[in-house]
C-alpha positions in Angstrom: 28.6 -24.3 -22.4 29.3 -20.6 -22.4 29.4 -19.2 -25.9 29.8 -15.4 -25.2 29.8 -13.0 -22.3 29.2 -9.2 -22.2 30.2 -7.0 -19.3 29.1 -3.5 -18.5 30.5 -1.5 -15.5 31.6 -4.8 -13.9 34.7 -4.4 -11.7 37.4 -3.1 -14.0 35.4 -3.6 -17.2 33.5 -0.5 -18.5 32.3 -2.4 -21.5 33.6 -5.7 -22.9 32.6 -8.6 -25.0 34.2 -12.0 -25.2 33.5 -15.1 -27.3 34.3 -18.5 -25.8 35.1 -21.9 -27.1 35.2 -25.4 -25.5 38.7 -24.7 -24.0 39.6 -21.1 -23.3 42.9 -19.8 -21.9 42.8 -16.2 -20.6 46.4 -14.8 -20.4 47.5 -11.5 -18.9 49.6 -10.0 -16.2 48.3 -9.3 -12.7 45.8 -6.4 -12.7 44.7 -7.1 -16.3 41.3 -8.3 -15.2 41.6 -12.0 -15.4 40.0 -12.8 -12.1 37.3 -10.2 -12.7 36.4 -12.0 -15.9 36.4 -15.4 -14.2 34.2 -13.8 -11.4 31.7 -12.8 -14.0 31.6 -16.3 -15.4 31.1 -17.7 -11.9 28.4 -15.2 -11.2 26.5 -16.3 -14.3 26.9 -19.9 -13.2 26.2 -19.7 -9.5 24.4 -16.4 -9.1 27.0 -15.2 -6.6 30.6 -14.2 -6.4 33.4 -16.4 -5.0 35.3 -13.2 -3.9 32.8 -11.2 -1.9 29.4 -11.6 -0.3 28.6 -7.9 -0.9 27.2 -7.7 -4.4 27.7 -3.9 -4.8 31.5 -4.4 -4.6 31.3 -6.0 -8.1 30.0 -2.7 -9.6 32.6 -0.4 -11.1 33.6 2.5 -8.9 31.2 5.5 -9.2 28.5 3.5 -11.1 25.0 2.7 -9.9 24.6 -0.6 -11.6 26.4 -3.3 -13.6 25.2 -5.9 -16.2 26.6 -9.3 -16.9 25.1 -11.2 -19.8 25.9 -14.4 -21.6 24.7 -16.8 -24.3 24.9 -20.4 -23.1 24.1 -23.7 -24.9 23.1 -27.1 -23.7 21.9 -30.0 -25.9 21.9 -27.6 -28.9 19.4 -25.3 -27.1 20.7 -21.7 -26.5 19.8 -19.6 -23.5 20.3 -15.9 -22.7 21.3 -15.3 -19.1 21.6 -11.9 -17.5 22.3 -10.5 -14.0 21.7 -6.9 -13.1 23.7 -5.7 -10.0 22.8 -2.5 -8.1 23.8 -0.6 -5.0 20.2 -1.0 -3.7 19.0 2.1 -5.4 18.5 3.2 -9.1 17.4 6.7 -10.0 16.3 7.4 -6.5 14.2 4.2 -6.2 15.0 1.3 -3.9 15.7 -1.9 -5.8 17.1 -5.4 -5.2 20.9 -5.8 -5.2 20.6 -8.5 -7.8 18.1 -9.3 -10.5 18.3 -12.6 -12.5 16.8 -13.0 -16.0 16.6 -16.1 -18.3 15.7 -15.2 -21.9 14.5 -11.8 -20.6 12.2 -13.3 -17.9 12.9 -12.5 -14.3 13.8 -15.6 -12.2 14.8 -16.5 -8.6 18.4 -17.5 -8.1 17.4 -21.1 -7.5 15.8 -21.2 -11.0 18.7 -19.3 -12.5 21.8 -21.1 -11.5 20.7 -24.5 -12.9 21.6 -23.3 -16.4 25.4 -23.4 -16.2 26.8 -25.8 -13.5 30.5 -25.3 -12.7 33.4 -26.3 -10.5 35.8 -23.5 -9.6 39.5 -24.1 -8.7 41.3 -21.1 -7.4 44.5 -20.5 -5.4 42.5 -20.3 -2.2 41.3 -23.9 -2.8 44.9 -25.1 -2.6 44.7 -24.3 1.1 41.5 -26.3 1.5 43.0 -29.0 3.7 45.1 -26.7 5.9 42.8 -23.7 6.1 40.0 -23.0 8.5 36.9 -25.2 8.6 34.9 -22.4 6.9 36.6 -23.1 3.6 35.8 -26.8 3.9 32.2 -26.1 4.6 32.1 -23.8 1.6 33.4 -26.7 -0.5 30.5 -28.9 0.7 28.0 -26.2 0.0 29.4 -25.5 -3.5 28.9 -29.1 -4.5 25.5 -29.6 -2.9 23.9 -26.3 -3.8 24.1 -27.1 -7.5 22.8 -30.6 -7.3 20.1 -30.6 -4.6 17.3 -28.0 -4.4 16.3 -29.2 -0.9 19.8 -28.6 0.3 19.8 -25.1 -1.2 16.5 -24.2 0.5 17.6 -25.7 3.8 20.9 -23.8 3.7 19.1 -20.5 3.1 16.5 -21.2 5.9 19.2 -22.4 8.3 21.4 -19.3 7.8 18.5 -17.0 8.3 17.4 -18.8 11.5 21.0 -18.8 12.8 21.3 -15.0 12.3 18.0 -14.5 14.2 18.9 -16.9 17.0 22.4 -15.4 17.4 20.8 -11.9 17.7 18.5 -13.2 20.4 21.4 -14.8 22.3 23.4 -11.6 22.0 20.4 -9.6 23.4 19.8 -12.2 26.1 23.4 -12.1 27.1 23.2 -8.4 28.0 19.7 -8.7 29.7 20.0 -9.0 33.5 18.7 -12.3 34.8 16.2 -12.6 37.6 17.5 -16.0 38.6 20.8 -17.2 39.8 23.5 -19.1 38.0 22.5 -17.8 34.5 24.3 -15.4 32.2 21.2 -13.6 31.2 17.4 -13.9 30.6 15.9 -15.6 27.5 12.6 -15.1 25.8 11.8 -18.8 25.5 8.9 -18.3 23.1 11.1 -16.6 20.6 13.9 -19.2 21.0 11.4 -22.1 20.5 10.3 -20.7 17.1 13.9 -20.3 15.7 15.1 -23.5 17.3 12.5 -25.4 15.4 13.6 -23.9 12.1 17.2 -24.4 12.9 16.8 -28.1 13.8 14.6 -29.0 10.9 16.9 -27.4 8.3 20.2 -28.3 10.1 19.3 -32.0 10.1 18.7 -31.8 6.3 22.2 -30.2 5.8 23.9 -32.8 8.0 22.2 -35.7 6.2 23.1 -34.5 2.7 26.6 -33.6 3.7 27.1 -37.1 5.0 25.8 -38.6 1.8 28.2 -36.5 -0.2 31.2 -37.4 2.0 30.2 -41.1 1.6 30.4 -40.6 -2.2 33.8 -39.1 -1.9 35.0 -42.0 0.2 33.4 -44.6 -2.1 34.6 -43.4 -5.5 38.0 -44.6 -6.9 40.8 -42.1 -6.6 43.2 -41.8 -9.5 45.8 -39.5 -8.1 45.7 -39.6 -4.3 44.0 -42.1 -2.0 42.4 -40.8 1.1 39.5 -41.3 3.5 37.4 -38.4 4.8 35.9 -38.4 8.3 32.9 -36.1 8.7 33.4 -34.1 11.9 29.7 -33.1 12.2 28.1 -30.9 14.8 24.7 -32.4 15.1 21.7 -30.2 16.1 18.7 -31.3 18.1 16.6 -30.2 21.0 18.8 -32.2 23.4 22.0 -30.7 22.0 20.6 -27.1 22.2 19.5 -27.8 25.8 22.9 -29.2 26.7 24.7 -26.1 25.5 22.0 -23.6 26.7 24.1 -22.0 29.5 27.3 -22.0 27.4 25.5 -20.2 24.6 24.1 -17.6 26.9 27.6 -16.8 28.0 29.0 -16.8 24.5 26.1 -15.0 22.9 26.2 -17.3 19.8 24.9 -20.7 18.8 27.5 -23.3 19.6 26.1 -26.4 17.8 24.9 -27.2 14.3 26.2 -27.6 10.7 27.7 -24.1 10.8 30.4 -25.7 12.9 30.9 -28.8 10.8 34.3 -29.8 9.5 35.9 -32.8 7.8 39.3 -34.4 8.2 41.3 -36.0 5.4 43.3 -39.1 6.3 46.1 -40.6 4.2 44.6 -43.9 3.2 47.8 -46.0 2.9 49.2 -44.7 6.2 49.3 -47.5 8.8 47.9 -45.2 11.5 45.6 -43.2 9.2 47.5 -39.9 9.7 45.6 -36.6 9.3 47.1 -35.2 6.1 46.8 -31.6 7.6 49.5 -32.4 10.1 51.4 -35.4 8.7 51.1 -34.9 4.9 53.7 -33.1 2.9 52.8 -30.0 1.0 52.8 -32.0 -2.2 50.5 -34.7 -0.7 48.1 -32.0 0.5 47.9 -30.4 -2.9 47.3 -33.8 -4.6 44.5 -34.4 -2.2 42.9 -31.1 -3.1 43.2 -31.9 -6.8 41.6 -35.3 -6.1 38.7 -33.6 -4.3 38.1 -31.2 -7.2 38.1 -34.2 -9.6 35.5 -35.9 -7.4 33.4 -32.8 -7.2 33.4 -32.7 -11.0 32.3 -36.4 -11.1 29.6 -35.8 -8.4 28.1 -32.9 -10.4 28.2 -35.0 -13.6 26.4 -38.0 -12.0 23.9 -35.9 -10.1 22.9 -33.5 -13.0 23.5 -36.0 -15.8 25.6 -33.4 -17.6 29.2 -32.4 -17.5 29.9 -29.1 -15.6 32.1 -26.2 -16.6 35.6 -26.2 -15.1 36.9 -22.8 -14.1 40.6 -22.5 -13.2 41.7 -19.2 -11.9 45.4 -18.6 -11.9 46.4 -21.8 -10.1 49.3 -22.7 -12.3 51.7 -20.2 -10.7 51.1 -22.1 -7.4 51.8 -25.6 -8.8 54.8 -27.5 -10.2 54.7 -29.0 -13.7 53.5 -32.4 -12.6 50.5 -30.9 -10.9 49.8 -28.7 -13.8 49.8 -31.7 -16.2 47.3 -33.4 -13.8 44.9 -30.5 -14.1 45.3 -30.1 -17.8 44.6 -33.9 -18.2 41.1 -33.5 -16.6 38.5 -34.6 -19.2 35.1 -34.8 -17.5 34.0 -31.3 -18.1 31.7 -29.6 -20.6 34.0 -26.5 -21.0 37.2 -25.3 -19.4 38.0 -21.7 -18.8 41.5 -21.1 -17.5 43.5 -18.0 -16.5 47.2 -17.7 -16.2 49.9 -15.0 -16.2 52.2 -16.9 -18.5 51.1 -18.8 -21.6 54.1 -21.1 -21.3 52.8 -22.6 -18.1 50.3 -24.6 -20.2 52.8 -26.1 -22.6 52.5 -26.7 -26.4 50.9 -30.1 -25.9 47.8 -28.6 -24.4 47.9 -25.1 -25.8 47.2 -26.4 -29.4 43.7 -27.3 -28.3 42.9 -24.0 -26.7 41.5 -20.7 -27.8 43.6 -17.9 -26.3 42.3 -14.5 -25.0 45.1 -12.1 -24.2 44.4 -9.2 -21.8 46.5 -6.1 -21.3 47.0 -4.3 -18.0 
């Protein structure tokens, strides 16, 4: 549970301190810094932003560094967490873009983000089912990164190998071939090295994603019943060999977990209709809400502790029935919610919340 947070030169906050309770409602108009504050909370939880993959963008304009600190508590034990963000240089010296500290001791991200597990629900997540496959892959990663260290390492290694292999393919694509019928010339020794890393780690990702999707299908669904089909892009020596010529023409790797997707089918539909194409807007949003509930449950069972629930300005996108479903969620350690209007929450739920009001 997050007890307090301090921000220095983070986004729109020059210097700010906030105290948190078990249920926090952050109210303010657009541009008041609600999402910036939620981003800082998420950063302390996950060690990364949900809005950008470029860390310096979180630093206030014209500043060289930002600090985000918090006091967290679990099982009556308190922990100080801190992240230092830089532009890659401080006082003329090169430095890391991010530095993680736990109780003043420098840590790797993998050892840092185990302190404050969380599930984020943002307006973008409401598009999970109808959006691009990349958003659904991120959903899988968000759940599995927090619960499985092997998955986290495999994802890092896979993405690094994929970048290197794609660079080789791009280079080979533009290198004249001495043979016929080929798009370019490959350095097979280099490809063999990165292919091995890609296959080893890609198979770990596929296996663990499949286990997670089996969990989603197996667990009871309280608000919307569906079945998920894992549309996996398996990676192996044979698959890479099969797509060798096509990859040379495209200049990118065409098979592997980076091309995974999943399809949500309406369970009670006689023909098992894909909800993306045959479900109503209301059904699609109910399915997303159900996925988030299952993600909370998965973290709770895997970590043997309840995660923090972060809701960023989703009420303006939902009707009252959906809002009541969200506010009725119980399996969390702490809920931190932002909204533009306090009345979205309603008196029934508001009485149990600590309210932070932000001004533009």
